C-alpha positions in Angstrom: 70.6 105.3 87.4 74.0 105.7 89.0 75.4 102.7 87.3 74.2 103.8 83.8 75.8 107.2 84.4 79.0 105.7 85.4 79.1 103.5 82.3 78.5 106.5 80.1 81.2 108.6 81.7 83.8 105.9 81.7 83.2 105.0 78.1 83.7 108.7 77.2 86.8 109.0 79.3 88.6 106.1 77.6 87.5 107.2 74.2 89.1 110.6 74.6 92.7 111.2 73.8 94.9 112.3 76.7 94.8 115.9 75.5 91.0 115.8 75.1 90.7 114.6 78.7 93.0 117.4 79.8 90.9 120.0 78.0 87.7 118.4 79.4 88.7 119.1 83.0 90.8 122.2 82.5 87.5 124.2 82.2 87.0 123.4 85.9 90.0 125.5 87.0 87.8 128.2 88.4 85.8 125.9 90.6 86.1 126.7 94.3 88.0 123.9 96.0 86.8 122.5 99.3 89.0 122.1 102.3 90.6 118.7 101.4 92.8 119.0 104.5 89.7 118.7 106.8 90.3 115.0 107.0 94.0 115.4 108.0 95.7 112.4 109.6 96.1 114.1 113.0 92.3 114.6 113.1 91.8 110.9 112.2 93.9 109.7 115.1 92.6 109.2 118.6 94.7 111.3 120.9 95.7 108.2 122.9 97.0 106.4 119.8 100.8 106.3 119.3 100.6 106.1 115.5 98.0 106.3 112.7 95.8 103.2 113.2 95.9 102.6 109.4 99.6 101.8 109.6 98.9 98.9 111.9 96.6 97.4 109.2 99.0 97.8 106.3 101.4 95.0 105.4 105.0 95.5 104.4 104.6 93.4 101.2 102.2 96.0 99.8 104.9 98.6 99.8 108.4 97.1 100.2 110.5 97.7 97.1 107.5 99.2 95.3 106.8 102.5 93.6 103.9 104.1 95.5 101.6 107.1 95.2 99.7 108.9 98.0 96.8 111.0 96.6 95.8 113.8 98.9 98.9 113.4 101.1 98.0 116.4 103.2 101.0 117.2 105.5 102.9 114.1 104.4 102.8 112.3 107.7 101.3 109.1 106.3 103.5 109.3 103.2 106.7 109.6 105.4 105.5 106.9 107.8 104.9 104.3 105.1 108.3 104.9 103.6 110.0 104.7 107.0 108.1 101.6 108.2 107.6 99.6 105.0 110.7 100.4 102.8 109.1 101.7 99.6 111.4 101.9 96.6 109.8 105.4 96.1 106.7 107.2 97.3 105.2 110.4 95.9 102.7 112.4 97.9 100.4 114.8 95.9 98.0 117.4 97.2 96.0 120.2 95.7 97.1 122.6 98.5 100.6 124.1 97.9 100.8 125.1 101.5 100.3 121.5 102.6 102.9 120.3 100.2 105.3 122.8 101.7 104.5 121.6 105.2 105.1 118.0 104.0 108.6 118.9 103.0 109.0 120.8 106.2 108.0 117.6 108.1 110.6 115.6 106.2 113.3 118.1 106.9 112.3 118.3 110.5 112.6 114.6 110.8 116.2 114.8 109.5 117.1 117.8 111.7 115.7 116.3 114.9 117.0 112.8 114.3 120.5 114.1 113.5 120.5 116.6 116.4 118.7 114.4 119.0 116.7 117.5 119.9 113.1 116.7 120.5 110.8 119.6 121.6 109.4 119.2 125.1 106.9 122.1 124.7 103.6 121.1 126.1 101.8 123.3 123.7 102.7 121.3 120.6 100.0 120.6 118.1 98.8 117.1 117.4 100.6 117.0 114.1 103.9 118.0 115.9 103.4 115.1 118.3 102.8 112.8 115.4 106.1 114.0 113.8 107.8 113.3 117.1 106.5 109.8 116.9 108.1 109.4 113.5 111.5 110.3 114.9 111.2 108.3 118.1 113.4 105.5 116.6 116.9 106.7 116.3 118.4 105.2 113.1 121.9 106.4 113.8 123.2 103.0 114.7 121.6 101.3 111.7 124.0 100.1 108.9 123.1 100.9 105.4 123.2 97.2 104.5 120.8 96.4 107.3 118.0 98.9 107.8 116.4 97.0 110.7 112.8 97.8 111.5 112.8 101.3 110.1 114.3 103.1 107.1 117.1 105.6 108.0 116.5 109.3 107.5 119.1 109.6 104.7 117.2 107.0 102.7 113.9 108.8 103.3 115.2 111.8 101.4 116.0 109.6 98.4 112.7 107.8 98.4 110.1 110.3 99.5 108.9 113.3 97.4 105.9 115.6 97.3 104.2 117.5 94.5 101.4 120.1 94.3 98.9 118.6 91.9 95.2 118.7 91.3 94.8 115.0 90.5 91.6 115.1 88.6 92.8 118.0 86.4 96.3 116.7 85.6 95.4 114.1 83.0 98.0 114.9 80.5 100.5 112.1 80.0 99.7 109.5 82.7 103.1 108.0 81.9 104.1 107.4 85.5 103.5 103.9 86.8 102.9 102.7 90.4 102.6 99.4 92.2 100.5 100.8 95.1 98.3 103.8 95.2 96.7 105.2 98.4 93.5 107.2 98.3 92.7 107.9 102.0 89.8 110.1 102.9 89.9 112.0 99.6 86.9 110.8 97.6 84.4 113.0 99.3 86.3 116.2 98.4 86.8 115.2 94.8 83.1 114.3 94.6 81.8 117.6 96.2 84.1 119.7 94.0 83.8 117.9 90.7 80.7 115.7 91.0 80.2 112.3 89.6 82.4 113.1 86.6 85.3 114.0 88.8 85.0 110.9 90.9 85.0 108.6 87.8 88.0 110.6 86.5 89.8 109.9 89.8 89.1 106.2 89.6 90.0 105.9 85.9 93.2 107.7 86.3 94.3 105.6 89.3 93.6 102.5 87.2 95.7 103.8 84.3 98.6 104.7 86.6 98.7 101.3 88.2 100.9 98.6 86.8 99.3 95.2 86.1 98.9 93.5 89.5 99.1 96.8 91.3 96.8 97.7 94.2 94.6 100.6 95.2 94.1 101.1 99.0 90.9 103.1 99.3 89.3 104.8 102.4 86.1 106.5 101.3 84.1 108.8 103.4 80.5 107.8 104.1 77.5 109.7 102.7 76.8 111.1 106.1 80.1 112.9 105.9 79.1 114.5 102.6 75.9 115.8 104.3 78.0 117.5 107.0 80.3 119.2 104.5 78.0 120.1 101.6 77.8 123.7 102.7 81.6 124.5 102.5 81.0 126.2 99.1 78.3 126.9 96.6 80.0 124.4 94.2 79.9 121.7 96.9 76.3 122.4 97.6 75.4 122.2 93.9 77.3 119.0 93.3 75.9 117.4 96.4 72.4 117.8 95.1 73.3 116.2 91.7 75.4 113.3 92.9 74.1 109.9 91.7 77.1 107.7 92.7 77.0 107.0 96.4 80.0 105.7 98.4 78.3 102.4 99.0 78.4 101.8 95.2 82.1 102.6 94.8 83.1 98.9 95.0 80.8 98.0 92.1 82.0 100.9 90.0 85.7 100.0 90.5 85.2 96.3 89.8 82.5 96.3 87.1 83.1 99.6 85.3 86.8 100.6 85.9 88.2 97.1 85.6 89.8 96.1 88.9 89.7 92.3 89.3 89.2 91.9 93.0 88.4 93.8 96.2 89.4 92.8 99.8 88.2 94.5 102.9 91.2 95.4 105.0 88.9 96.6 107.8 85.2 97.4 108.3 85.9 99.8 111.1 89.1 101.5 111.9 90.0 100.8 115.6 92.0 103.6 117.2 90.5 106.3 115.0 88.9 109.4 116.4 85.1 109.4 116.6 83.5 109.8 113.2 86.6 108.7 111.3 86.4 104.9 111.8 85.9 104.2 108.1 86.2 101.0 106.1 89.5 100.5 104.2 89.4 98.4 101.0 92.2 97.1 98.8 91.4 96.8 95.0 93.8 94.8 92.8 94.3 95.5 89.1 
């Protein structure tokens, strides 16, 4: 039943013009959005971990010299970390929450201020996200030459390569002219699914496929069905969509390969070591 529904929705999606697609989802503007930031990166990290455990799994060749997109970037910590550690040509973080996008820019500015001023806070009351930002600035790049970045990208280069934008990804279907080599979708699928149902999930996957260059990759971390059950009561919309969902997370691989058109899928990890309890989710890489 789920596979048949996916086939029907995908066929309709590609048959529509870009403007038709935009109109199709624009009617959902009044839907109550769930708290996408509930799966923020500082909640995912075990308090004893020095960095987000997903960064340990990622390889530089997936990002170095490439144009990247981080969907549901939250406060921008993963976005900034990837640029700093893996030397992206560019990376754009998008999030539905304007407040989170503002915080992401604040984190980027704070990184520059603290690095240039060598003035880390010693306040014991810092939040976990503040501690994570402090980890980002722990390597002083002031002695790194522009011709030799060493192990991390200097702050002045981060400002050239990292940007953030407020965007509802499943509603902004007009154009799709941007192209990326690597797209990250980390702990986002559940919130898209609960707010827009199966149609929204397929729109998410189809748009990612269209935005990727040939040979590009999607790095997907999907929340399990048990997580849906815990959060179905966040809004009436989520509760209603939960009851009508046919496409379960365990079937996402088949949908992306057989229906969307990705040619291969490789499991990066089955269980995320170093993640907080309940957040050790599989991470899978799909290639176009």
